PASEBA-1860 file (N, C-alpha, C; in nm, 3 decimals):
! residues 249
1> MKSFLILL> -2.100/2.745/2.325/-1.964/2.711/2.281/-1.918/2.582/2.346 ~ -1.945/2.569/2.476/-1.904/2.449/2.549/-1.971/2.326/2.490 ~ -2.101/2.338/2.458/-2.175/2.226/2.399/-2.116/2.186/2.264 ~ -2.077/2.287/2.186/-2.017/2.259/2.055/-1.887/2.182/2.071 ~ -1.804/2.220/2.166/-1.676/2.152/2.187/-1.698/2.008/2.232 ~ -1.800/1.986/2.314/-1.830/1.849/2.359/-1.873/1.764/2.240 ~ -1.958/1.820/2.152/-2.001/1.746/2.034/-1.884/1.717/1.940 ~ -1.794/1.815/1.924/-1.678/1.797/1.838/-1.587/1.687/1.890
9> LAFSTVVA> -1.567/1.685/2.024/-1.484/1.583/2.086/-1.547/1.446/2.068 ~ -1.677/1.437/2.085/-1.747/1.309/2.068/-1.736/1.259/1.925 ~ -1.750/1.352/1.829/-1.738/1.314/1.688/-1.598/1.263/1.657 ~ -1.496/1.332/1.710/-1.358/1.290/1.686/-1.332/1.152/1.743 ~ -1.390/1.123/1.860/-1.372/0.993/1.923/-1.433/0.883/1.839 ~ -1.553/0.909/1.784/-1.620/0.810/1.699/-1.536/0.782/1.576 ~ -1.484/0.888/1.513/-1.402/0.871/1.393/-1.280/0.787/1.425 ~ -1.213/0.816/1.538/-1.094/0.741/1.577/-1.129/0.596/1.604
17> DDLPKTLM> -1.243/0.569/1.667/-1.283/0.433/1.698/-1.316/0.354/1.572 ~ -1.354/0.424/1.464/-1.389/0.356/1.341/-1.266/0.315/1.260 ~ -1.148/0.364/1.295/-1.028/0.329/1.220/-0.990/0.184/1.247 ~ -0.937/0.115/1.146/-0.890/-0.022/1.168/-0.783/-0.026/1.277 ~ -0.783/-0.132/1.353/-0.689/-0.147/1.462/-0.548/-0.166/1.409 ~ -0.450/-0.103/1.473/-0.309/-0.128/1.442/-0.249/-0.213/1.553 ~ -0.143/-0.287/1.521/-0.087/-0.384/1.615/0.052/-0.345/1.663 ~ 0.143/-0.318/1.569/0.280/-0.286/1.605/0.297/-0.139/1.641
25> TTRGKLLV> 0.209/-0.054/1.588/0.226/0.090/1.600/0.097/0.156/1.647 ~ 0.108/0.284/1.678/-0.008/0.369/1.700/0.002/0.488/1.605 ~ -0.112/0.545/1.572/-0.115/0.655/1.475/-0.071/0.786/1.540 ~ 0.023/0.850/1.471/0.065/0.983/1.511/0.000/1.086/1.420 ~ 0.079/1.180/1.372/0.029/1.287/1.286/-0.015/1.230/1.150 ~ -0.130/1.278/1.100/-0.175/1.241/0.966/-0.088/1.315/0.863 ~ -0.021/1.237/0.777/0.074/1.293/0.683/0.018/1.305/0.541 ~ -0.065/1.211/0.501/-0.124/1.211/0.366/-0.271/1.174/0.379
33> SEDFTPPL> -0.357/1.249/0.311/-0.498/1.217/0.305/-0.543/1.238/0.160 ~ -0.564/1.127/0.089/-0.595/1.133/-0.054/-0.725/1.059/-0.081 ~ -0.826/1.132/-0.129/-0.955/1.071/-0.160/-0.979/1.058/-0.310 ~ -0.875/1.080/-0.390/-0.879/1.056/-0.534/-0.993/1.129/-0.605 ~ -1.004/1.256/-0.571/-1.093/1.344/-0.645/-1.005/1.440/-0.724 ~ -1.034/1.463/-0.849/-0.946/1.546/-0.933/-0.930/1.686/-0.875 ~ -0.815/1.749/-0.898/-0.696/1.687/-0.957/-0.606/1.629/-0.849 ~ -0.528/1.526/-0.881/-0.426/1.476/-0.790/-0.310/1.574/-0.786
41> APVTGKPV> -0.236/1.571/-0.675/-0.123/1.663/-0.661/-0.023/1.640/-0.774 ~ 0.010/1.746/-0.850/0.103/1.729/-0.962/0.245/1.703/-0.913 ~ 0.325/1.644/-0.999/0.464/1.617/-0.966/0.541/1.747/-0.957 ~ 0.621/1.761/-0.853/0.715/1.871/-0.841/0.852/1.813/-0.813 ~ 0.956/1.881/-0.857/1.091/1.830/-0.841/1.129/1.739/-0.956 ~ 1.256/1.704/-0.962/1.308/1.620/-1.069/1.336/1.481/-1.016 ~ 1.272/1.377/-1.073/1.299/1.240/-1.026/1.447/1.206/-1.035 ~ 1.499/1.147/-0.928/1.638/1.106/-0.921/1.641/0.962/-0.874
49> GFASGFSG> 1.718/0.878/-0.942/1.726/0.740/-0.901/1.594/0.667/-0.925 ~ 1.569/0.562/-0.847/1.452/0.479/-0.870/1.322/0.551/-0.835 ~ 1.317/0.613/-0.719/1.190/0.673/-0.675/1.217/0.784/-0.575 ~ 1.295/0.881/-0.612/1.324/0.991/-0.521/1.334/1.122/-0.596 ~ 1.337/1.230/-0.521/1.356/1.361/-0.581/1.230/1.428/-0.629 ~ 1.114/1.365/-0.608/0.990/1.427/-0.654/0.884/1.414/-0.546 ~ 0.781/1.497/-0.556/0.663/1.485/-0.472/0.541/1.492/-0.563 ~ 0.426/1.447/-0.512/0.307/1.441/-0.596/0.294/1.305/-0.662
57> WRYNAGPA> 0.202/1.296/-0.760/0.169/1.170/-0.824/0.231/1.158/-0.962 ~ 0.287/1.039/-0.990/0.335/1.004/-1.123/0.255/0.882/-1.170 ~ 0.180/0.897/-1.278/0.101/0.786/-1.329/0.061/0.817/-1.473 ~ 0.020/0.714/-1.546/-0.018/0.730/-1.685/-0.168/0.750/-1.695 ~ -0.209/0.867/-1.739/-0.352/0.896/-1.755/-0.396/0.885/-1.900 ~ -0.301/0.856/-1.989/-0.335/0.843/-2.131/-0.370/0.701/-2.167 ~ -0.388/0.672/-2.295/-0.423/0.536/-2.338/-0.319/0.435/-2.294 ~ -0.365/0.318/-2.253/-0.274/0.213/-2.210/-0.189/0.167/-2.328
65> GGKSGQWK> -0.064/0.139/-2.298/0.025/0.092/-2.404/0.156/0.047/-2.346 ~ 0.218/-0.051/-2.409/0.346/-0.101/-2.359/0.332/-0.151/-2.218 ~ 0.426/-0.110/-2.132/0.425/-0.154/-1.993/0.361/-0.052/-1.900 ~ 0.303/0.052/-1.955/0.260/0.163/-1.872/0.126/0.141/-1.803 ~ 0.038/0.063/-1.864/-0.097/0.053/-1.810/-0.168/0.187/-1.821 ~ -0.278/0.201/-1.749/-0.355/0.325/-1.755/-0.426/0.345/-1.622 ~ -0.439/0.472/-1.581/-0.510/0.507/-1.457/-0.616/0.611/-1.489 ~ -0.729/0.600/-1.417/-0.832/0.702/-1.430/-0.897/0.726/-1.295
73> LADGCFIG> -0.952/0.845/-1.280/-1.024/0.883/-1.159/-1.173/0.881/-1.188 ~ -1.249/0.815/-1.100/-1.394/0.808/-1.120/-1.463/0.787/-0.987 ~ -1.550/0.882/-0.950/-1.633/0.869/-0.829/-1.549/0.841/-0.704 ~ -1.439/0.913/-0.690/-1.356/0.897/-0.571/-1.271/0.772/-0.571 ~ -1.255/0.708/-0.686/-1.172/0.588/-0.697/-1.056/0.615/-0.792 ~ -0.943/0.557/-0.764/-0.825/0.560/-0.849/-0.815/0.420/-0.909 ~ -0.838/0.409/-1.039/-0.855/0.279/-1.103/-0.737/0.252/-1.195 ~ -0.667/0.142/-1.169/-0.553/0.102/-1.250/-0.589/-0.014/-1.340
81> MESPEAHH> -0.550/-0.003/-1.469/-0.584/-0.105/-1.568/-0.457/-0.152/-1.639 ~ -0.431/-0.280/-1.628/-0.317/-0.338/-1.697/-0.341/-0.338/-1.848 ~ -0.233/-0.314/-1.924/-0.244/-0.324/-2.069/-0.259/-0.470/-2.109 ~ -0.368/-0.508/-2.174/-0.386/-0.650/-2.208/-0.271/-0.708/-2.291 ~ -0.215/-0.627/-2.379/-0.110/-0.678/-2.466/0.022/-0.695/-2.392 ~ 0.046/-0.615/-2.290/0.176/-0.615/-2.223/0.182/-0.712/-2.106 ~ 0.066/-0.741/-2.046/0.063/-0.825/-1.926/0.157/-0.771/-1.818 ~ 0.150/-0.640/-1.798/0.234/-0.573/-1.700/0.143/-0.485/-1.615
89> PATASLGF> 0.158/-0.489/-1.481/0.065/-0.411/-1.399/0.076/-0.262/-1.423 ~ -0.037/-0.194/-1.407/-0.035/-0.048/-1.407/0.023/-0.003/-1.274 ~ 0.111/0.095/-1.278/0.173/0.143/-1.154/0.159/0.295/-1.144 ~ 0.140/0.342/-1.021/0.133/0.485/-0.992/0.210/0.510/-0.864 ~ 0.288/0.616/-0.862/0.373/0.646/-0.746/0.339/0.782/-0.686 ~ 0.332/0.785/-0.554/0.319/0.911/-0.480/0.455/0.942/-0.421 ~ 0.519/1.049/-0.471/0.647/1.091/-0.418/0.630/1.147/-0.278 ~ 0.685/1.076/-0.181/0.660/1.111/-0.041/0.769/1.047/0.043
97> QFTNAIIQ> 0.848/1.125/0.113/0.961/1.071/0.188/0.920/1.041/0.332 ~ 0.956/0.921/0.377/0.923/0.879/0.513/1.015/0.764/0.552 ~ 1.017/0.734/0.681/1.088/0.616/0.730/0.990/0.522/0.798 ~ 0.921/0.570/0.901/0.819/0.491/0.969/0.682/0.548/0.935 ~ 0.587/0.461/0.904/0.455/0.511/0.866/0.351/0.400/0.874 ~ 0.226/0.443/0.887/0.110/0.355/0.874/0.040/0.394/0.745 ~ 0.034/0.302/0.650/-0.030/0.325/0.521/-0.160/0.247/0.517 ~ -0.269/0.315/0.494/-0.402/0.251/0.495/-0.478/0.288/0.369
105> CEVRLNDV> -0.548/0.191/0.311/-0.622/0.216/0.188/-0.734/0.114/0.174 ~ -0.843/0.156/0.111/-0.947/0.062/0.074/-0.922/0.019/-0.070 ~ -0.933/-0.112/-0.095/-0.897/-0.167/-0.225/-1.006/-0.260/-0.277 ~ -1.008/-0.278/-0.409/-1.108/-0.365/-0.471/-1.050/-0.427/-0.598 ~ -1.065/-0.559/-0.612/-1.033/-0.627/-0.736/-1.156/-0.618/-0.826 ~ -1.146/-0.547/-0.936/-1.262/-0.523/-1.021/-1.295/-0.647/-1.106 ~ -1.422/-0.675/-1.116/-1.468/-0.791/-1.192/-1.484/-0.749/-1.339 ~ -1.375/-0.758/-1.412/-1.375/-0.727/-1.556/-1.312/-0.846/-1.628
113> PDEGRKYR> -1.335/-0.861/-1.758/-1.274/-0.972/-1.832/-1.122/-0.970/-1.820 ~ -1.062/-1.088/-1.797/-0.916/-1.091/-1.780/-0.843/-1.080/-1.913 ~ -0.910/-1.107/-2.023/-0.852/-1.095/-2.157/-0.717/-1.164/-2.168 ~ -0.707/-1.281/-2.102/-0.584/-1.359/-2.111/-0.476/-1.318/-2.014 ~ -0.500/-1.217/-1.931/-0.400/-1.176/-1.833/-0.396/-1.278/-1.719 ~ -0.277/-1.313/-1.675/-0.258/-1.429/-1.587/-0.301/-1.404/-1.444 ~ -0.274/-1.285/-1.392/-0.299/-1.259/-1.250/-0.402/-1.148/-1.231 ~ -0.485/-1.164/-1.130/-0.577/-1.059/-1.087/-0.533/-1.021/-0.946
121> SLFVKATD> -0.468/-0.907/-0.933/-0.412/-0.870/-0.803/-0.388/-0.720/-0.798 ~ -0.354/-0.672/-0.680/-0.316/-0.532/-0.661/-0.206/-0.528/-0.557 ~ -0.135/-0.417/-0.551/-0.030/-0.408/-0.449/-0.011/-0.265/-0.403 ~ 0.047/-0.254/-0.282/0.094/-0.128/-0.225/0.240/-0.153/-0.187 ~ 0.332/-0.076/-0.243/0.475/-0.096/-0.217/0.537/0.031/-0.161 ~ 0.638/0.012/-0.078/0.723/0.121/-0.033/0.856/0.108/-0.104 ~ 0.910/0.219/-0.152/1.035/0.217/-0.226/1.137/0.312/-0.164 ~ 1.265/0.280/-0.183/1.369/0.374/-0.144/1.434/0.429/-0.270
129> VKDYVISL> 1.549/0.493/-0.259/1.610/0.559/-0.374/1.651/0.460/-0.481 ~ 1.669/0.331/-0.445/1.720/0.233/-0.541/1.614/0.139/-0.596 ~ 1.515/0.099/-0.513/1.431/-0.012/-0.556/1.316/-0.031/-0.457 ~ 1.245/-0.142/-0.473/1.138/-0.177/-0.380/1.196/-0.220/-0.245 ~ 1.124/-0.187/-0.138/1.163/-0.224/-0.003/1.070/-0.332/0.053 ~ 0.939/-0.309/0.040/0.840/-0.402/0.092/0.716/-0.395/0.004 ~ 0.647/-0.508/-0.010/0.526/-0.512/-0.093/0.414/-0.580/-0.018 ~ 0.299/-0.515/-0.013/0.175/-0.576/0.035/0.089/-0.599/-0.088
137> SVGPGGLF> 0.060/-0.724/-0.120/-0.021/-0.753/-0.237/-0.145/-0.833/-0.197 ~ -0.252/-0.811/-0.273/-0.380/-0.876/-0.247/-0.429/-0.941/-0.376 ~ -0.468/-1.068/-0.365/-0.527/-1.141/-0.477/-0.650/-1.214/-0.429 ~ -0.712/-1.295/-0.514/-0.834/-1.367/-0.473/-0.814/-1.458/-0.353 ~ -0.689/-1.501/-0.328/-0.664/-1.592/-0.216/-0.622/-1.526/-0.087 ~ -0.605/-1.393/-0.087/-0.568/-1.325/0.037/-0.455/-1.226/0.018 ~ -0.374/-1.210/0.123/-0.269/-1.109/0.128/-0.132/-1.174/0.133 ~ -0.037/-1.115/0.061/0.104/-1.153/0.071/0.184/-1.030/0.116
145> LTPYDADR> 0.274/-1.052/0.211/0.362/-0.946/0.259/0.504/-0.990/0.224 ~ 0.566/-0.920/0.129/0.691/-0.967/0.070/0.802/-0.865/0.089 ~ 0.913/-0.905/0.154/1.028/-0.815/0.166/1.121/-0.829/0.046 ~ 1.205/-0.731/0.026/1.310/-0.737/-0.076/1.446/-0.743/-0.007 ~ 1.545/-0.796/-0.077/1.676/-0.823/-0.018/1.781/-0.731/-0.080 ~ 1.841/-0.647/0.002/1.940/-0.552/-0.048/2.066/-0.620/-0.097 ~ 2.092/-0.742/-0.051/2.217/-0.811/-0.086/2.202/-0.907/-0.204 ~ 2.080/-0.924/-0.255/2.057/-1.017/-0.366/1.994/-0.941/-0.483
153> INPATRQR> 2.070/-0.930/-0.592/2.026/-0.856/-0.709/2.009/-0.953/-0.826 ~ 1.894/-0.943/-0.893/1.871/-1.024/-1.012/1.959/-0.971/-1.125 ~ 2.050/-1.053/-1.180/2.142/-1.002/-1.282/2.072/-0.959/-1.411 ~ 1.955/-1.018/-1.439/1.884/-0.983/-1.562/1.812/-0.850/-1.550 ~ 1.739/-0.830/-1.439/1.661/-0.708/-1.421/1.737/-0.600/-1.345 ~ 1.843/-0.640/-1.274/1.921/-0.551/-1.188/1.837/-0.495/-1.074 ~ 1.734/-0.568/-1.040/1.650/-0.529/-0.927/1.668/-0.627/-0.813 ~ 1.625/-0.586/-0.695/1.639/-0.670/-0.577/1.552/-0.795/-0.586
161> EKGPAGRV> 1.607/-0.906/-0.535/1.530/-1.029/-0.528/1.431/-1.021/-0.411 ~ 1.323/-1.097/-0.422/1.225/-1.105/-0.315/1.270/-1.203/-0.208 ~ 1.233/-1.175/-0.082/1.259/-1.266/0.027/1.135/-1.348/0.059 ~ 1.142/-1.436/0.160/1.026/-1.517/0.199/0.910/-1.430/0.243 ~ 0.789/-1.463/0.195/0.671/-1.380/0.221/0.589/-1.432/0.337 ~ 0.525/-1.340/0.408/0.420/-1.376/0.502/0.287/-1.375/0.429 ~ 0.191/-1.453/0.478/0.067/-1.468/0.404/-0.054/-1.471/0.497 ~ -0.162/-1.408/0.451/-0.294/-1.421/0.514/-0.384/-1.488/0.411
169> STPVKLNE> -0.421/-1.613/0.435/-0.505/-1.687/0.341/-0.652/-1.664/0.376 ~ -0.721/-1.591/0.290/-0.863/-1.563/0.312/-0.925/-1.525/0.177 ~ -1.045/-1.570/0.147/-1.106/-1.536/0.017/-1.128/-1.386/0.002 ~ -1.095/-1.335/-0.115/-1.117/-1.194/-0.149/-1.208/-1.192/-0.272 ~ -1.333/-1.152/-0.251/-1.429/-1.152/-0.360/-1.409/-1.031/-0.451 ~ -1.442/-1.051/-0.578/-1.433/-0.943/-0.674/-1.545/-0.841/-0.651 ~ -1.515/-0.716/-0.687/-1.612/-0.606/-0.677/-1.656/-0.578/-0.534 ~ -1.577/-0.617/-0.434/-1.605/-0.584/-0.295/-1.486/-0.508/-0.238
177> WHTVVLEI> -1.516/-0.407/-0.155/-1.410/-0.327/-0.094/-1.351/-0.398/0.026 ~ -1.219/-0.388/0.037/-1.145/-0.446/0.150/-1.047/-0.340/0.202 ~ -1.014/-0.349/0.329/-0.923/-0.252/0.390/-0.788/-0.316/0.416 ~ -0.682/-0.251/0.368/-0.546/-0.296/0.396/-0.475/-0.191/0.480 ~ -0.392/-0.239/0.572/-0.311/-0.151/0.657/-0.169/-0.205/0.655 ~ -0.074/-0.119/0.625/0.067/-0.156/0.623/0.137/-0.072/0.729 ~ 0.186/-0.138/0.835/0.257/-0.070/0.943/0.406/-0.092/0.926 ~ 0.482/0.016/0.921/0.628/0.008/0.906/0.692/0.084/1.021
185> LGDEVVGT> 0.776/0.015/1.097/0.846/0.077/1.210/0.982/0.010/1.225 ~ 1.088/0.085/1.203/1.222/0.027/1.209/1.237/-0.079/1.102 ~ 1.287/-0.197/1.141/1.306/-0.304/1.042/1.194/-0.407/1.045 ~ 1.079/-0.370/1.103/0.965/-0.461/1.109/0.847/-0.403/1.032 ~ 0.759/-0.494/0.989/0.642/-0.453/0.914/0.527/-0.546/0.948 ~ 0.405/-0.491/0.951/0.283/-0.570/0.971/0.188/-0.538/0.857 ~ 0.135/-0.642/0.794/0.035/-0.625/0.691/-0.097/-0.682/0.736 ~ -0.205/-0.606/0.719/-0.337/-0.649/0.765/-0.440/-0.633/0.655
193> LDGKSTTL> -0.519/-0.737/0.635/-0.629/-0.736/0.539/-0.757/-0.767/0.614 ~ -0.846/-0.669/0.623/-0.975/-0.689/0.690/-0.959/-0.750/0.829 ~ -0.859/-0.700/0.904/-0.840/-0.744/1.042/-0.757/-0.868/1.060 ~ -0.712/-0.933/0.951/-0.626/-1.051/0.959/-0.484/-1.009/0.923 ~ -0.386/-1.046/1.007/-0.252/-0.987/0.995/-0.141/-1.091/0.982 ~ -0.029/-1.044/0.926/0.095/-1.119/0.925/0.209/-1.019/0.944 ~ 0.324/-1.066/0.989/0.435/-0.976/1.020/0.568/-1.040/0.982 ~ 0.666/-0.956/0.954/0.802/-1.004/0.928/0.899/-0.888/0.950
201> SNKLIGTA> 1.028/-0.922/0.947/1.131/-0.820/0.965/1.243/-0.841/0.865 ~ 1.310/-0.732/0.832/1.419/-0.734/0.735/1.493/-0.601/0.750 ~ 1.625/-0.605/0.749/1.702/-0.482/0.774/1.674/-0.373/0.671 ~ 1.637/-0.414/0.548/1.612/-0.315/0.443/1.489/-0.230/0.472 ~ 1.394/-0.285/0.548/1.269/-0.213/0.576/1.297/-0.080/0.646 ~ 1.405/-0.074/0.722/1.435/0.046/0.800/1.498/0.159/0.721 ~ 1.519/0.142/0.590/1.580/0.248/0.511/1.483/0.365/0.492 ~ 1.537/0.479/0.452/1.452/0.595/0.421/1.374/0.566/0.294
209> KHSIMLGA> 1.240/0.577/0.302/1.155/0.551/0.186/1.126/0.682/0.110 ~ 1.109/0.668/-0.021/1.095/0.786/-0.105/0.964/0.791/-0.182 ~ 0.887/0.683/-0.183/0.758/0.689/-0.251/0.672/0.572/-0.206 ~ 0.542/0.587/-0.231/0.445/0.479/-0.213/0.392/0.446/-0.352 ~ 0.402/0.320/-0.391/0.359/0.279/-0.524/0.234/0.193/-0.515 ~ 0.135/0.224/-0.598/0.015/0.143/-0.612/0.023/0.070/-0.745 ~ -0.028/-0.053/-0.747/-0.023/-0.129/-0.871/-0.147/-0.214/-0.889 ~ -0.182/-0.240/-1.017/-0.301/-0.318/-1.049/-0.271/-0.412/-1.165
217> STESSFRH> -0.295/-0.542/-1.142/-0.292/-0.640/-1.250/-0.437/-0.670/-1.289 ~ -0.465/-0.683/-1.415/-0.600/-0.684/-1.473/-0.664/-0.549/-1.444 ~ -0.743/-0.532/-1.338/-0.797/-0.400/-1.304/-0.833/-0.396/-1.156 ~ -0.794/-0.288/-1.089/-0.823/-0.273/-0.946/-0.851/-0.126/-0.915 ~ -0.924/-0.105/-0.804/-0.958/0.030/-0.760/-0.904/0.055/-0.620 ~ -0.866/0.180/-0.596/-0.815/0.224/-0.466/-0.894/0.347/-0.424 ~ -0.919/0.360/-0.294/-0.983/0.481/-0.243/-0.939/0.505/-0.098 ~ -0.958/0.628/-0.052/-0.932/0.667/0.087/-0.792/0.626/0.133
225> LRVWEALP> -0.691/0.674/0.062/-0.553/0.649/0.102/-0.515/0.743/0.216 ~ -0.463/0.685/0.323/-0.420/0.763/0.439/-0.281/0.717/0.483 ~ -0.198/0.811/0.524/-0.067/0.778/0.577/-0.047/0.856/0.705 ~ -0.016/0.784/0.813/0.011/0.846/0.942/0.156/0.824/0.982 ~ 0.206/0.914/1.065/0.331/0.888/1.135/0.311/0.764/1.223 ~ 0.405/0.671/1.219/0.394/0.550/1.301/0.471/0.567/1.431 ~ 0.402/0.550/1.541/0.462/0.558/1.674/0.460/0.419/1.738 ~ 0.553/0.390/1.829/0.557/0.258/1.890/0.430/0.226/1.968
233> NKDWDTTK> 0.393/0.099/1.967/0.281/0.049/2.046/0.339/-0.028/2.165 ~ 0.310/0.016/2.284/0.368/-0.044/2.405/0.331/-0.191/2.421 ~ 0.224/-0.234/2.356/0.178/-0.373/2.369/0.237/-0.466/2.263 ~ 0.325/-0.414/2.174/0.372/-0.495/2.063/0.451/-0.618/2.107 ~ 0.533/-0.606/2.208/0.612/-0.721/2.254/0.522/-0.836/2.297 ~ 0.405/-0.803/2.349/0.310/-0.906/2.391/0.229/-0.957/2.272 ~ 0.195/-0.867/2.182/0.111/-0.902/2.068/0.187/-0.980/1.961 ~ 0.312/-0.944/1.937/0.388/-1.001/1.826/0.391/-1.154/1.824
241> PTIPTNTK> 0.415/-1.221/1.937/0.422/-1.367/1.932/0.290/-1.433/1.893 ~ 0.180/-1.361/1.900/0.049/-1.419/1.866/0.016/-1.407/1.717 ~ 0.100/-1.336/1.641/0.073/-1.314/1.499/0.162/-1.405/1.416 ~ 0.106/-1.504/1.350/0.189/-1.593/1.267/0.234/-1.523/1.140 ~ 0.342/-1.573/1.079/0.388/-1.518/0.952/0.320/-1.584/0.834 ~ 0.235/-1.682/0.860/0.158/-1.748/0.753/0.023/-1.790/0.811 ~ -0.077/-1.703/0.798/-0.205/-1.727/0.863/-0.310/-1.779/0.767 ~ -0.398/-1.864/0.814/-0.506/-1.920/0.735/-0.637/-1.899/0.809
249> P> -0.751/-1.904/0.738/-0.880/-1.879/0.802/-0.908/-1.978/0.913
END
């Protein structure tokens, strides 16, 4: 029995050491573990407002059309496909309430014909009851970390305007897996792509979040989605000044 416990402890240590490094936070309790094998957790509750009142997954599994796009599950991947005619990203939301969290996922820009679609990108967004709060997006040129502004509303769409983005400039090849980590703690956020990071702060980030949204322009795949409770990192005050808000290779 003692030998078994020693082996179990050693295995747990290896698994923890294999996790991507976090900068602003440390991982607490594991809150979500989704490997995209059927079936996904069904929606429960009645959606209220922009993205609240429900738990589970909301996404279009039927034929792509209009602005809905299409999602399918295949070999442990959640694949989002933009409707070629609509030029609107496919979006899927996980109803999940949180304030501070570490969101981690492996992502891939799929090498498929663009069919005239302008952008090849994917995103992970956090939303509150009204609108988007923060967006981590990945394209062929790297990562963008974009905040939204609670005080600036687009009169045409009635949605929040985007604020100045942080950027990690690094080539992202098609059909290759990359790891993204989004750390949210209070009014600060850190976005990391394959170990390269950028950070910013905005008062809206600290609001209560009600869902995690995944999105795909042209076509993208997601796998191994994990969400942890975010706890403070005692070294953040020292680390923060070393992380630029616009990084290049």
